[in-house]
N, C-alpha and C positions, 0 to 999 in steps of 0.2 A: 504494498502498500503505498503511496505517496505519503510524500511528512509533511505536505499544505493540500488546503483543500484549492488554491490553487493552480496542485499539478493535474487535479481534476480534470479528464477530458472534457467529461457531462456536466461540472461545473464551470465550464470559457462557454460551453453551448451554453449553459442556461441560463447566461451574461449574455452574450447576442441577444439569446432571444426574447431578450429583457429591451433591451437594447430597440430590437424594430418593433417590438408589442409599444414600444412610446411613441415612437415615429409612425406607427398605424393609422393609432387612436387620435394621434395629433390631425386626422383629416375627415374625426368624427365628428358628427352637428355638436350645435355647442349644447343643446339643451343635454348631452348624454356626459357633459364633462362628473359629473357625479352617482351618472348611472350606470351603465356596461366597460363606457373609459373608463374608470374607477377600478370597478370589478376586476380586467385584465390586467389592468396595470401589478393592481396588488397578487395578483396569480400568480401570474411571472416575480413580480421578482421573490417573493415567499421557494420558486424555485430554488435559485442557486442558496438562499435563505438559511434555508432548510438543510442542503447540504451543509455551506461552511458549518452551518452550528453544530451539529450530526458530527458533522469530524472533529470538530476544537472541545464536541464534551470528552472523548475518552477510551473510551468503551464502543467495543465490535456494536454491541445491541443498545445502545443509546443512539449510534449512530445510524442501524437502521432504522431502528424509530425514526427519522430525522426524513433516513429516504422514503418513505413508506410513505410522511406527511406528503414532500417534494411531490408525487407520485400520484397525489391526491391534487393535492396545486395544480398538479402538468394536467390531468383530466379533467380538471376546473379548466384552465383557460382553453384548452379543447372545445370544449363544450360552450363555452364563451363566442369563437372564434369563430365553432359552426353559424349559433344562433347572428352574429353582430354580418355575417355575409350576407347569410339569408334575409338582412333588414338592409340587404348592399350598405353599410355605412365605410366607410375607408376606402384601400386603393387595393383594386382585388389581387393583384402582381406581390403585396405585404401580405397580407395573410395569407396567403396561399404558400409564401415565401415560412412566417410563424406555423403551419400547419407545419410546411415539412420536418424540420426543427425543433416542433414541439410531439408527432411519434418520436422522430430519431434519441430527441431521452427519454423520454418513454418507452422504447426498448433498453439500453443505457442504464435508467436508476435501477427495471424491472435486475436485471446483470448485478450487478450492483447489492439489492436489495439482497438476492437468493446470493452470491459468494457470501456476504456476509453472515448469510444466515448458515452457511453451510461449517464458520470457518465458527461463531456461536459453541455450534454443538460438537466439533470434529473438538474446543479446547471444556463440552464439555463432560464425553466420552472420556481424553485420554486418561488414561491412569495415571496415579500418584510415583513421583521416581522416587528412586530407593534413598534417595535422602529426607523425602518428605512422611510424615503418620500422616494413616488414615486417622480421624473427627469421632473423641472418643466423645462418649456422653458421660457426662457421672452425675 
């Protein structure tokens, strides 16, 4: 695993997606500034934010929980993109580019979550070394 969230490809792509969502929503009707535009921006920011926060927590279990939250935010953003396209808000080319990135991020987050789950399980099933004493109840 990388030493910093900044080294994670999924985090970097999520940053790109966030910037693209800000550009995309800038073209929304003004009455949407506190509606769909704001929701999309919050969901987009939440994806790399959760990846960063989870990686900083120090345990694979905590990291996986935040990756799962990032997956949820990504799914929320994908839904909002569909709504925006259906309502013909913003530039369609930017919406399609954002959708491609969101799908890529979704696959990457699923892979990262699976990896972390395997690491967690492997650590649970690792027997104690010869220097470690099994826990006893008193």
